[in-house]
C-alpha positions in Angstrom: -20.6 32.5 22.8 -21.6 29.6 20.6 -21.7 26.1 22.0 -20.8 24.6 18.7 -17.5 26.6 18.9 -16.3 24.1 21.5 -16.4 21.4 18.9 -15.4 23.5 15.9 -12.3 25.0 17.4 -10.8 21.5 17.9 -11.2 20.7 14.2 -12.8 17.4 15.1 -12.3 15.7 11.7 -8.5 16.2 12.1 -8.6 14.9 15.7 -10.6 11.8 14.9 -8.3 11.0 12.0 -5.3 11.4 14.4 -6.9 9.1 16.9 -7.5 6.5 14.2 -3.8 6.8 13.1 -2.8 6.2 16.7 -4.9 3.1 16.9 -3.6 1.9 13.5 -0.1 2.4 14.9 -0.9 -0.2 17.5 -2.3 -2.6 14.8 0.7 -2.1 12.6 3.0 -2.8 15.5 1.5 -6.1 16.6 -0.3 -7.2 13.5 -3.8 -7.2 15.1 -6.2 -5.0 17.0 -5.3 -4.7 20.7 -7.9 -5.3 23.4 -10.9 -2.9 23.3 -10.0 -0.9 26.4 -6.4 -0.2 25.3 -7.6 0.7 21.8 -10.1 3.2 23.2 -7.5 4.8 25.5 -5.0 5.2 22.6 -7.8 6.8 20.5 -8.8 9.2 23.2 -5.3 10.3 24.3 -4.4 11.1 20.7 -7.7 12.7 19.9 -7.8 14.9 23.0 -4.2 15.9 22.5 -4.9 17.0 19.0 -8.0 18.8 20.1 -6.1 20.6 22.8 -3.3 21.4 20.4 -5.6 22.9 17.8 -7.4 25.0 20.5 -4.2 26.4 22.0 -2.9 27.1 18.5 -6.0 29.2 17.7 -5.5 31.0 21.1 -2.0 32.1 20.1 -2.8 32.6 16.4 -5.7 35.0 17.0 -4.2 37.9 15.1 -3.0 35.8 12.2 -6.3 34.0 11.8 -8.1 37.4 11.7 -6.3 37.7 8.3 -5.9 34.1 7.0 -9.0 32.4 8.6 -11.5 35.0 9.8 -14.2 32.3 9.8 -12.7 30.4 12.8 -14.4 30.7 16.2 -12.1 33.2 17.9 -11.8 35.7 15.1 -15.5 35.8 14.5 -16.3 36.1 18.3 -17.9 32.7 18.9 -15.6 32.1 21.8 -13.4 34.3 24.0 -9.6 33.8 24.0 -9.6 33.2 27.7 -12.2 30.4 27.4 -10.1 28.8 24.6 -7.1 28.8 26.8 -8.8 27.1 29.7 -10.6 24.7 27.4 -7.2 23.6 25.8 -5.7 23.0 29.3 -8.7 20.9 30.3 -8.4 18.8 27.1 -4.7 18.2 27.9 -5.4 17.3 31.5 -8.0 14.7 30.6 -5.7 13.2 27.9 -2.8 12.9 30.4 -5.1 11.2 33.0 -6.1 8.6 30.4 -2.5 8.1 29.2 -1.5 7.2 32.8 -4.0 4.3 32.6 -2.1 2.8 29.6 1.5 2.5 30.9 4.3 4.8 32.1 5.9 5.1 28.7 2.6 6.1 27.1 2.3 8.8 29.8 5.8 10.1 29.2 5.3 10.3 25.5 2.0 12.0 25.9 3.6 14.6 28.3 6.3 15.3 25.8 3.9 15.6 22.9 1.4 17.8 24.8 4.2 20.1 26.0 5.6 20.3 22.4 2.1 21.3 21.2 1.9 24.1 23.6 5.5 25.3 22.9 4.9 25.2 19.2 1.8 27.3 19.4 3.4 29.7 21.9 7.0 30.2 20.6 8.1 27.7 17.9 5.5 28.3 15.1 6.9 31.6 13.8 10.5 30.3 13.9 11.9 29.3 10.5 11.8 25.6 9.9 12.0 24.7 13.6 8.2 25.0 13.9 7.8 22.8 10.9 10.0 20.1 12.4 8.1 20.3 15.7 4.7 19.7 13.9 6.2 16.9 11.7 7.7 15.3 14.8 4.3 15.3 16.5 2.6 13.7 13.5 5.3 11.1 13.3 4.8 10.4 17.0 1.1 9.6 16.5 1.5 6.0 15.1 4.5 5.6 17.4 2.3 6.3 20.3 0.0 3.5 19.4 3.1 1.2 19.2 4.4 2.3 22.6 0.9 1.6 24.1 1.2 -2.1 23.1 4.9 -2.4 24.0 6.1 -3.1 20.5 7.3 -0.9 17.6 7.3 -3.2 14.5 6.4 -1.4 11.2 5.1 1.5 13.2 8.6 2.8 13.3 8.9 3.0 9.5 5.4 4.6 9.3 6.6 7.2 11.8 9.6 8.1 9.6 7.4 8.4 6.5 4.8 10.5 8.5 7.6 12.8 9.8 9.1 13.4 6.3 5.8 14.0 4.5 4.7 16.4 7.2 7.8 18.5 7.0 7.0 18.9 3.3 3.3 19.7 4.1 4.2 22.3 6.8 6.6 24.1 4.5 3.9 24.2 1.8 1.4 25.5 4.3 3.8 28.3 5.2 3.8 29.2 1.5 0.0 29.2 1.6 -0.1 31.4 4.7 2.6 33.8 3.4 0.4 37.0 3.5 -1.0 36.5 7.0 2.4 35.5 8.4 4.1 38.5 6.8 1.5 40.8 8.3 2.1 39.4 11.8 5.9 39.6 11.4 6.5 35.8 11.5 9.8 34.5 10.2 8.7 31.4 8.4 10.9 29.7 5.7 9.1 31.3 2.7 9.5 34.8 4.3 13.2 34.3 5.1 14.3 32.4 2.0 11.5 33.3 -0.4 8.7 31.1 -1.7 10.7 29.5 -4.5 13.5 28.2 -2.2 10.9 27.1 0.4 9.1 25.1 -2.4 12.4 23.3 -3.1 12.7 22.4 0.6 9.2 21.0 0.6 9.8 19.0 -2.6 13.0 17.5 -1.2 11.2 16.2 1.9 8.4 14.8 -0.3 11.0 12.9 -2.4 12.6 11.7 0.8 9.2 10.3 1.9 9.0 8.3 -1.3 12.5 7.0 -0.7 11.5 6.0 2.9 8.5 4.1 1.5 11.0 1.4 0.3 11.9 0.5 3.9 9.2 -2.2 4.2 10.7 -3.9 1.2 14.1 -3.9 2.9 12.5 -5.3 6.0 11.0 -8.2 4.0 7.5 -6.8 3.7 7.2 -6.6 -0.1 3.5 -5.7 -0.1 4.4 -2.6 1.9 5.9 -0.9 -1.2 3.2 -2.0 -3.7 0.5 -0.7 -1.4 2.5 2.6 -1.1 3.0 3.0 -4.8 -0.2 5.1 -5.5 0.6 7.2 -2.4 4.1 7.9 -3.7 2.5 9.2 -6.9 0.3 11.6 -5.0 3.2 12.9 -3.0 5.3 13.4 -6.1 2.5 15.2 -7.8 2.1 17.5 -4.8 5.8 18.3 -5.0 5.4 19.0 -8.7 2.5 21.4 -8.1 4.4 23.5 -5.5 7.5 23.6 -7.7 5.5 24.8 -10.7 3.8 27.6 -8.8 3.9 29.1 -5.3 0.6 31.1 -5.4 -1.8 30.5 -2.5 -4.3 28.4 -4.4 -1.6 26.0 -5.7 0.0 25.7 -2.3 -3.4 24.9 -0.8 -3.9 22.1 -3.3 -0.5 20.8 -2.8 -0.7 20.6 1.0 -4.2 19.0 0.8 -2.8 16.3 -1.4 0.0 15.7 1.1 -2.5 15.5 3.9 -4.5 12.9 2.0 -1.3 10.9 1.4 -0.7 10.7 5.1 -4.0 8.8 5.7 -3.4 6.6 2.6 0.1 5.7 3.8 -1.3 4.5 7.1 -3.7 2.2 5.2 -0.8 0.9 3.1 1.3 0.1 6.2 -1.8 -1.5 7.8 -2.1 -3.8 4.8 1.6 -4.7 5.0 1.4 -5.5 8.7 -1.7 -7.6 8.4 -0.7 -9.5 5.3 
């Protein structure tokens, strides 16, 4: 067993980013940074939830990762599956304890999110499109969690809508990227059921819907929101163009990475809109 595997299996860069998005959800909601203790709690609840979700996902995805991602801790033998299961449950438990310190609504939302993460990894992931919607919903709930923690929604609601839509697109594109491994495991993802080309159209449609949703801050009277989002919209549309042009694994990887980058940049754009 490798000690570094306990950090590696959580994919810490993704978890820290999720925690930051949770905090920025609070900032976007109220227009300023909340008190330090509440800010820390929001960051930790989101980060620990993401870490637990990634760990439990690797536990259930062991056979698929042996094909698609053999370098990950479980396939290469750096950690046992049993240890990964207990570790994930520990991360979830600590996250829920901290959520209870924020308020009852933050605890309820954390419970719903954590349970959804477990169900996704256990049962929902191989199901066509339903698994995609579950992950996108969790991502959209991240800035919303920060807003619930401070008792106000504000622009965080619009940000959650955009995050949900762009993540549906990204999850579909990721399924195209993982086509071979999913096919070998017998998963029934959208590209396997409908074919890569039709799945690419679904991903592109949700990418375009994200761009349309980026106009919502303008409708709400926050004009800067759209101007800050404009470069992000271009990235999203380019990612859609790439996956429509070709559905090979390399192109799908590039497309989903661009969509992932756009998520962080969108948060920055909404932060600018909220503060200004």
